[in-house]
C-alpha positions as CSV (number, residue, x, y, z in Angstrom):
1,M,25.5,21.5,92.1
2,A,23.4,19.0,94.1
3,L,25.4,19.5,97.3
4,T,25.1,23.3,96.9
5,A,21.3,23.0,96.5
6,A,21.1,20.7,99.5
7,G,23.2,23.2,101.6
8,V,20.9,26.0,100.6
9,F,17.7,24.1,101.5
10,A,19.3,22.9,104.8
11,T,20.1,26.6,105.6
12,L,16.6,27.6,104.7
13,A,15.2,25.0,107.1
14,I,17.5,26.2,109.9
15,L,16.6,29.8,109.4
16,E,12.9,29.5,108.8
17,S,11.9,26.8,111.3
18,P,11.3,27.0,115.1
19,R,14.6,25.8,116.7
20,L,13.3,23.3,119.3
21,P,11.0,21.2,117.1
22,L,13.5,21.2,114.3
23,A,16.3,20.0,116.6
24,G,14.0,17.3,117.9
25,L,13.2,16.1,114.4
26,V,16.8,16.1,113.3
27,V,18.2,14.5,116.4
28,G,15.5,11.9,116.7
29,L,15.3,10.8,113.1
30,G,19.1,11.1,112.8
31,G,19.6,8.8,115.8
32,L,17.0,6.3,114.4
33,G,18.8,6.4,111.0
34,G,22.1,5.8,112.7
35,V,20.7,2.7,114.5
36,V,19.2,1.3,111.3
37,C,22.4,1.7,109.3
38,V,24.7,-0.3,111.7
39,R,25.5,-3.7,110.4
40,A,28.7,-4.4,112.4
41,P,28.8,-5.9,115.8
42,A,28.1,-3.4,118.6
43,R,31.0,-1.5,120.3
44,T,33.4,-1.8,117.4
45,P,34.9,1.1,115.6
46,L,33.2,0.1,112.4
47,A,29.8,0.1,114.1
48,R,30.5,3.7,115.4
49,R,31.5,4.9,111.9
50,Q,28.3,3.3,110.4
51,F,26.2,4.9,113.1
52,V,27.6,8.3,112.6
53,R,27.4,8.1,108.8
54,G,23.8,6.9,108.9
55,A,22.8,9.6,111.4
56,L,24.4,12.4,109.4
57,V,22.8,11.2,106.2
58,V,19.3,11.0,107.7
59,A,19.7,14.3,109.6
60,G,20.9,16.1,106.4
61,T,18.0,14.6,104.4
62,V,15.5,15.8,107.1
63,L,16.9,19.3,106.8
64,V,16.8,19.3,103.0
65,V,13.2,18.0,103.0
66,I,12.1,20.7,105.5
67,G,13.9,23.4,103.5
68,V,12.2,22.3,100.3
69,G,8.9,22.3,102.3
70,H,9.4,26.0,103.0
71,H,9.9,26.9,99.4
72,L,8.1,24.1,97.4
73,N,8.2,25.8,94.0
74,L,11.9,26.5,94.2
75,G,12.6,23.0,95.4
76,L,10.6,21.4,92.6
77,A,12.5,23.6,90.1
78,V,15.9,22.6,91.5
79,V,14.9,18.9,91.5
80,G,13.8,19.3,87.8
81,L,17.0,21.1,86.9
82,L,19.2,18.5,88.6
83,A,17.2,15.6,87.0
84,S,17.4,17.1,83.5
85,C,21.2,17.6,83.9
86,S,22.0,14.1,85.2
87,P,24.0,11.8,83.0
88,W,21.4,9.0,83.4
89,T,18.6,11.2,82.1
90,L,20.7,12.5,79.2
91,R,21.6,8.9,78.2
92,W,17.9,7.9,78.4
93,I,16.8,10.8,76.2
94,T,19.5,10.2,73.6
95,G,18.8,6.5,73.6
96,S,22.4,5.4,74.1
């Protein structure tokens, strides 16, 4: 359910934002996130995988945050719904 909500908000960001500034934010912050996530020595296959994984996570997060920014009430409702259905929250409420 969380991935579906993230996909919807990323789609909203793509459809409702100007293309060039959105691409600049996603590529710039994604590249920075990729660099920050690399822990392996440079020029190794592991470093490339870590870079790509970090870049994709940050770029996806940027798209979701921008999509939630376009529809803040819907975004807050989805976050509340996801938080109320999480196993951690249910265990905390029941006290077990």
